[in-house]
C-alpha positions as a printed NumPy array, in Angstrom:
array([[ 31.014,   0.359, -35.817],
       [ 31.769,   4.084, -36.182],
       [ 29.542,   4.938, -33.219],
       [ 31.278,   2.249, -31.151],
       [ 34.687,   3.679, -32.033],
       [ 33.65 ,   7.212, -31.083],
       [ 32.074,   6.062, -27.811],
       [ 35.14 ,   4.03 , -26.945],
       [ 37.485,   6.97 , -27.582],
       [ 35.39 ,   9.323, -25.456],
       [ 35.163,   6.821, -22.589],
       [ 38.898,   6.112, -22.741],
       [ 39.741,   9.828, -22.676],
       [ 37.494,  10.433, -19.658],
       [ 38.973,   7.467, -17.825],
       [ 42.538,   8.643, -18.457],
       [ 41.596,  12.121, -17.226],
       [ 40.34 ,  10.62 , -13.97 ],
       [ 43.509,   8.528, -13.652],
       [ 45.557,  11.724, -13.813],
       [ 43.271,  13.601, -11.426],
       [ 40.437,  12.35 ,  -9.208],
       [ 41.795,   8.83 ,  -8.75 ],
       [ 45.045,  10.217,  -7.293],
       [ 43.451,  12.407,  -4.621],
       [ 43.738,  11.568,  -0.906],
       [ 41.032,   9.366,   0.55 ],
       [ 37.955,  11.284,   1.645],
       [ 37.593,   9.42 ,   4.933],
       [ 33.872,   8.842,   4.371],
       [ 34.164,   5.056,   3.95 ],
       [ 35.24 ,   2.434,   6.44 ],
       [ 37.612,   0.801,   3.932],
       [ 40.129,   2.422,   1.632],
       [ 41.473,   0.532,  -1.382],
       [ 44.596,   1.862,  -3.077],
       [ 45.528,   0.524,  -6.519],
       [ 49.187,   0.95 ,  -7.463],
       [ 49.207,   0.241, -11.148],
       [ 51.164,   0.116, -14.384],
       [ 49.625,   2.329, -17.037],
       [ 49.899,  -0.09 , -19.941],
       [ 47.203,  -1.991, -21.815],
       [ 47.594,  -5.46 , -20.303],
       [ 48.064,  -4.518, -16.619],
       [ 45.304,  -1.899, -16.891],
       [ 42.836,  -4.648, -17.812],
       [ 43.175,  -5.781, -14.178],
       [ 42.637,  -2.276, -12.827],
       [ 39.73 ,  -0.977, -14.907],
       [ 36.993,  -3.136, -13.279],
       [ 37.688,  -1.671,  -9.839],
       [ 36.649,   1.715, -11.214],
       [ 33.848,   0.36 , -13.4  ],
       [ 32.24 ,  -1.257, -10.34 ],
       [ 33.283,   1.453,  -7.869],
       [ 29.661,   1.982,  -6.835],
       [ 29.347,  -1.699,  -5.919],
       [ 32.47 ,  -1.448,  -3.785],
       [ 31.105,   1.648,  -2.084],
       [ 27.539,   0.44 ,  -1.525],
       [ 28.129,  -3.243,  -0.721],
       [ 31.601,  -3.127,   0.832],
       [ 31.812,   0.455,   2.196],
       [ 35.023,   0.918,   0.228],
       [ 36.381,   3.917,  -1.674],
       [ 39.015,   3.443,  -4.36 ],
       [ 42.055,   5.398,  -5.485],
       [ 44.679,   4.653,  -8.147],
       [ 48.24 ,   5.897,  -8.627],
       [ 50.847,   4.613, -11.048],
       [ 53.273,   2.653,  -8.937],
       [ 56.336,   4.412, -10.353],
       [ 54.91 ,   7.779,  -9.234],
       [ 54.006,   6.421,  -5.818],
       [ 57.458,   4.984,  -5.164],
       [ 59.021,   8.256,  -6.356],
       [ 57.143,  10.044,  -3.557],
       [ 53.976,  11.508,  -5.057],
       [ 53.127,  14.528,  -2.876],
       [ 49.637,  14.705,  -1.413],
       [ 48.757,  11.282,  -2.752],
       [ 46.496,   8.735,  -1.03 ],
       [ 47.842,   7.03 ,   2.065],
       [ 46.623,   5.057,   5.094],
       [ 44.761,   2.592,   2.876],
       [ 43.214,  -0.441,   4.507],
       [ 44.126,  -2.517,   1.411],
       [ 46.817,  -1.902,  -1.19 ],
       [ 46.675,  -3.824,  -4.46 ],
       [ 49.87 ,  -3.373,  -6.455],
       [ 51.423,  -4.388,  -9.744],
       [ 55.109,  -4.49 , -10.665],
       [ 57.052,  -4.696, -13.925],
       [ 57.645,  -8.229, -15.186],
       [ 61.421,  -7.901, -14.755],
       [ 61.586,  -5.906, -11.522],
       [ 64.903,  -6.278,  -9.691],
       [ 65.231,  -7.313,  -6.063],
       [ 66.427,  -3.83 ,  -5.093],
       [ 63.529,  -2.091,  -6.839],
       [ 61.046,  -4.535,  -5.339],
       [ 62.444,  -3.797,  -1.865],
       [ 62.09 ,  -0.031,  -2.467],
       [ 58.533,  -0.547,  -3.69 ],
       [ 57.503,  -2.579,  -0.664],
       [ 59.139,  -0.075,   1.707],
       [ 57.273,   2.851,   0.11 ],
       [ 53.955,   1.017,   0.333],
       [ 54.475,   0.073,   3.962],
       [ 55.737,   3.488,   5.05 ],
       [ 52.55 ,   5.222,   3.834],
       [ 50.114,   2.391,   4.584],
       [ 51.494,   0.68 ,   7.697],
       [ 48.362,  -1.267,   8.634],
       [ 47.12 ,  -2.185,   5.155],
       [ 46.643,  -5.696,   3.912],
       [ 48.665,  -6.208,   0.73 ],
       [ 47.492,  -7.887,  -2.482],
       [ 49.809,  -8.481,  -5.404],
       [ 48.176,  -8.304,  -8.849],
       [ 49.977, -10.683, -11.209],
       [ 49.16 ,  -9.429, -14.726],
       [ 51.716, -11.615, -16.5  ],
       [ 50.881, -13.89 , -19.447],
       [ 52.235, -17.271, -18.211],
       [ 50.462, -19.488, -15.695],
       [ 53.499, -19.731, -13.415],
       [ 53.735, -18.041, -10.012],
       [ 57.22 , -16.607, -10.397],
       [ 56.721, -13.816,  -7.87 ],
       [ 55.392, -16.002,  -5.043],
       [ 58.728, -16.472,  -3.245],
       [ 59.691, -12.813,  -3.694],
       [ 56.702, -11.405,  -1.802],
       [ 56.714, -12.944,   1.691],
       [ 54.811, -10.039,   3.272],
       [ 51.679, -10.094,   1.12 ],
       [ 48.224, -11.284,   2.171],
       [ 46.879, -12.135,  -1.304],
       [ 48.366, -13.072,  -4.657],
       [ 45.782, -12.341,  -7.347],
       [ 46.236, -14.067, -10.693],
       [ 44.145, -14.053, -13.883],
       [ 44.681, -17.754, -14.541],
       [ 46.193, -20.639, -12.644],
       [ 47.096, -24.277, -13.245],
       [ 44.119, -26.419, -12.328],
       [ 46.416, -28.995, -10.729],
       [ 48.242, -26.881,  -8.149],
       [ 50.731, -29.699,  -7.499],
       [ 52.27 , -28.968, -10.901],
       [ 53.854, -25.851,  -9.395],
       [ 56.278, -28.104,  -7.542],
       [ 57.591, -29.537, -10.819],
       [ 60.758, -28.454, -12.603],
       [ 60.128, -27.104, -16.109],
       [ 62.253, -27.193, -19.234],
       [ 62.175, -23.421, -19.552],
       [ 60.196, -21.179, -17.228],
       [ 56.594, -21.7  , -18.397],
       [ 54.355, -24.633, -19.259],
       [ 54.462, -23.594, -22.917],
       [ 58.248, -23.252, -23.004],
       [ 58.456, -26.716, -21.481],
       [ 56.172, -28.357, -24.074],
       [ 57.458, -26.597, -27.188],
       [ 61.074, -26.612, -26.027],
       [ 60.949, -30.399, -25.763],
       [ 58.976, -30.749, -29.009],
       [ 61.485, -28.744, -31.04 ],
       [ 64.578, -29.746, -29.043],
       [ 65.425, -26.169, -28.063],
       [ 68.205, -25.229, -25.595],
       [ 66.195, -24.241, -22.511],
       [ 67.366, -24.149, -18.909],
       [ 65.424, -26.035, -16.277],
       [ 63.457, -23.791, -13.916],
       [ 61.386, -24.17 , -10.775],
       [ 59.936, -21.165,  -8.991],
       [ 59.766, -21.859,  -5.229],
       [ 56.329, -21.844,  -3.645],
       [ 56.562, -20.824,   0.044],
       [ 54.71 , -22.805,   2.716],
       [ 51.162, -21.555,   3.133],
       [ 51.201, -19.708,  -0.19 ],
       [ 48.19 , -21.554,  -1.578],
       [ 46.049, -19.904,   1.087],
       [ 47.046, -16.522,  -0.37 ],
       [ 46.347, -17.449,  -3.982],
       [ 43.235, -15.698,  -5.308],
       [ 41.787, -16.191,  -8.775],
       [ 40.562, -13.02 , -10.469],
       [ 39.133, -12.451, -13.937],
       [ 41.125, -12.274, -17.142],
       [ 40.829,  -9.983, -20.181],
       [ 37.032,  -9.736, -20.018],
       [ 37.613,  -6.746, -17.71 ],
       [ 39.503,  -4.667, -20.303],
       [ 38.084,  -1.181, -20.788],
       [ 36.725,  -1.833, -24.284],
       [ 35.252,  -5.258, -23.471],
       [ 33.644,  -5.021, -20.045],
       [ 31.079,  -2.318, -20.973],
       [ 30.284,  -4.121, -24.229],
       [ 29.67 ,  -7.427, -22.454],
       [ 27.562,  -5.644, -19.835],
       [ 25.412,  -4.146, -22.609],
       [ 24.754,  -7.642, -23.868],
       [ 24.597,  -7.013, -27.594],
       [ 26.108,  -9.984, -29.42 ],
       [ 26.777,  -9.018, -33.042],
       [ 24.685, -10.722, -35.694],
       [ 24.666, -10.51 , -39.466],
       [ 26.495, -12.337, -42.27 ],
       [ 29.827, -14.021, -41.599],
       [ 31.521, -14.479, -44.971],
       [ 34.954, -15.202, -43.415],
       [ 35.217, -18.895, -42.542],
       [ 38.396, -18.742, -40.49 ],
       [ 40.071, -15.725, -38.909],
       [ 43.725, -16.447, -38.152],
       [ 45.891, -13.333, -38.11 ],
       [ 48.879, -14.848, -36.316],
       [ 52.142, -13.003, -35.652],
       [ 55.095, -15.395, -35.736],
       [ 58.274, -13.564, -34.672],
       [ 59.618, -13.811, -31.132],
       [ 61.502, -16.221, -28.887],
       [ 62.536, -19.46 , -30.635],
       [ 59.891, -21.615, -28.933],
       [ 57.216, -18.962, -29.531],
       [ 58.165, -18.587, -33.18 ],
       [ 58.046, -22.345, -33.714],
       [ 54.68 , -22.651, -31.964],
       [ 53.101, -19.768, -33.866],
       [ 54.542, -20.852, -37.241],
       [ 52.971, -24.264, -36.673],
       [ 49.612, -22.606, -35.956],
       [ 49.799, -20.359, -39.004],
       [ 50.698, -23.299, -41.231],
       [ 47.667, -25.202, -39.968],
       [ 45.374, -22.263, -40.734],
       [ 46.797, -21.728, -44.208],
       [ 46.574, -25.412, -45.103],
       [ 42.787, -25.558, -44.772],
       [ 41.478, -26.06 , -48.335],
       [ 38.449, -24.415, -49.946],
       [ 37.817, -21.873, -47.187],
       [ 37.706, -18.109, -46.885],
       [ 40.627, -17.635, -44.475],
       [ 42.089, -14.339, -43.254],
       [ 45.759, -14.351, -42.225],
       [ 48.538, -11.781, -42.081],
       [ 49.374,  -9.032, -39.588],
       [ 49.801,  -5.28 , -39.444],
       [ 46.2  ,  -4.105, -39.294],
       [ 44.614,  -1.768, -36.744],
       [ 42.548,  -2.993, -33.83 ],
       [ 39.272,  -1.568, -35.167],
       [ 39.686,  -3.465, -38.44 ],
       [ 40.658,  -6.579, -36.48 ],
       [ 37.411,  -6.405, -34.469],
       [ 35.388,  -5.679, -37.612],
       [ 36.829,  -8.773, -39.293],
       [ 36.009, -10.942, -36.283],
       [ 32.402,  -9.744, -36.449],
       [ 32.303, -11.157, -39.971],
       [ 34.008, -14.457, -39.098],
       [ 32.559, -17.858, -38.332],
       [ 35.646, -19.104, -36.473],
       [ 38.46 , -17.338, -34.635],
       [ 41.612, -19.429, -34.282],
       [ 43.371, -18.084, -31.178],
       [ 46.553, -20.097, -30.599],
       [ 48.65 , -19.786, -27.464],
       [ 50.756, -16.669, -27.017],
       [ 53.419, -16.165, -24.345],
       [ 50.731, -17.54 , -22.03 ],
       [ 47.768, -19.787, -22.603],
       [ 45.034, -17.144, -22.152],
       [ 45.028, -14.44 , -24.837],
       [ 43.225, -11.192, -25.653],
       [ 41.864, -12.827, -28.789],
       [ 40.011, -15.487, -26.791],
       [ 37.742, -12.821, -25.344],
       [ 37.629, -10.709, -28.503],
       [ 36.297, -13.768, -30.337],
       [ 33.504, -14.17 , -27.8  ],
       [ 32.767, -10.426, -27.866],
       [ 32.317, -10.446, -31.642],
       [ 30.292, -13.669, -31.837],
       [ 32.926, -15.833, -33.547],
       [ 33.476, -19.379, -32.292],
       [ 36.742, -19.684, -30.376],
       [ 39.029, -22.447, -31.671],
       [ 42.1  , -23.027, -29.499],
       [ 44.505, -25.605, -28.136],
       [ 43.012, -27.601, -25.255],
       [ 42.785, -25.51 , -22.072],
       [ 41.74 , -28.185, -19.57 ],
       [ 44.918, -27.627, -17.518],
       [ 44.064, -23.938, -16.864],
       [ 41.536, -22.512, -14.415],
       [ 39.965, -19.119, -15.091],
       [ 36.972, -17.244, -13.652],
       [ 34.715, -16.538, -15.477],
       [ 35.509, -19.654, -17.472],
       [ 35.079, -19.559, -21.253],
       [ 37.068, -22.746, -21.795],
       [ 34.345, -25.385, -21.461],
       [ 34.972, -27.876, -24.285],
       [ 32.418, -27.719, -27.1  ],
       [ 30.178, -25.551, -24.927],
       [ 31.955, -22.191, -24.96 ],
       [ 34.959, -22.984, -27.176],
       [ 36.264, -25.827, -29.332],
       [ 39.512, -27.42 , -28.106],
       [ 42.315, -28.68 , -30.336],
       [ 45.043, -31.186, -29.647],
       [ 48.274, -29.366, -28.88 ],
       [ 49.888, -30.885, -31.987],
       [ 46.966, -29.519, -34.072],
       [ 46.444, -32.923, -35.69 ],
       [ 42.664, -32.43 , -35.496],
       [ 42.681, -28.841, -36.789],
       [ 41.087, -29.523, -40.164],
       [ 38.478, -31.849, -38.66 ],
       [ 37.357, -29.327, -36.028],
       [ 37.433, -26.333, -38.364],
       [ 35.515, -28.17 , -41.073],
       [ 32.86 , -29.239, -38.565],
       [ 32.294, -25.686, -37.424],
       [ 32.198, -24.247, -40.937],
       [ 29.599, -26.8  , -42.017],
       [ 27.434, -26.752, -38.853],
       [ 25.871, -23.305, -38.313],
       [ 23.669, -24.582, -35.476],
       [ 26.713, -25.734, -33.497],
       [ 28.493, -22.456, -34.179],
       [ 25.529, -20.415, -32.984],
       [ 25.126, -22.523, -29.841],
       [ 28.79 , -22.328, -28.819],
       [ 29.198, -18.629, -29.622],
       [ 25.944, -17.744, -27.847],
       [ 26.783, -19.706, -24.698],
       [ 30.238, -18.152, -24.481],
       [ 28.843, -14.642, -24.916],
       [ 26.072, -15.194, -22.38 ],
       [ 28.585, -16.422, -19.814],
       [ 30.594, -13.2  , -20.047],
       [ 27.481, -11.047, -20.382],
       [ 26.125, -12.533, -17.163],
       [ 29.436, -11.912, -15.387],
       [ 29.669,  -8.3  , -16.544],
       [ 26.095,  -7.252, -15.862],
       [ 25.814,  -9.071, -12.507],
       [ 28.605,  -7.054, -10.924],
       [ 30.182, -10.246,  -9.581],
       [ 33.604,  -8.64 ,  -9.755],
       [ 33.109,  -6.79 ,  -6.47 ],
       [ 32.102, -10.018,  -4.712],
       [ 35.049, -11.813,  -6.34 ],
       [ 37.452,  -9.213,  -4.934],
       [ 35.671,  -8.734,  -1.592],
       [ 38.149, -10.885,   0.399],
       [ 40.906,  -8.409,  -0.497],
       [ 39.177,  -5.514,   1.247],
       [ 37.93 ,  -7.588,   4.187]])
């Protein structure tokens, strides 16, 4: 664990040094295609960006593409001597970007990359497509997860996400109805990318293919933060209550610990209960798989991801959304080590295969042409 922490810190420091230096240089002109990433330098959006650098050799060798990255705020502000004349620009924006700021962003991208195809990278937690109608000039809209039934995007929600709709109705909360317009032809632009498996601390670990073994004295890991929006607080309080009500088990709850301890605990856990957050797909889903714990979560059949770790009773164990089967499912997993090993192993192998195969470059190949 100590060696892993040291290696992770060194790798992260080197990556950040490149982000401040080499990644911001002008294109060399030695490749036929030039991919510019305009990013947000925070943990969640960077999980979308990191794999482009991790597989940069695949992009260069298989797709004749060189890659640069600049924080989008610096680029819009007029970064001198930065990369320009890209053939593809992939860009992220803040969740709450205004119309005026979005217009300035698009103008800056177009002015310096007039012939580039444009791909928007939606890093947001919910499964909605709230930016679709605000980006008429893009060629691709890349999302980490999408509703399996695309027709549901035409429905009006009680709130602005599928989770707000369900829990707002369940707890009779005062939500406004919302429907984000989907422009004609938008589905042809929709492109499904990977989710949190591509974070900087997970992708190399999955590629190495070393699933942790050893004793797992913790039966159920359920460190669940509760505070937040009213619907979120109600949903998470319900999940925490379910975890704490499980009798005669070694259960870990509570919050306020560091990430290294969190990962260490998961490595010692049989089950990781990862309830919904502000979106259906969560960091903890992939951290559970990384550490060899069985993922226990509300049913995800309505969500499409790639690579998919939400195959019922094959790579995770689904729960009813009302958690009425929580004790039954948790008790089964605690008492059936063979089932736990099978599910945890299959989930890990799915992400290990994705990471080591380099499929990310092929997955993103349509963006660069």
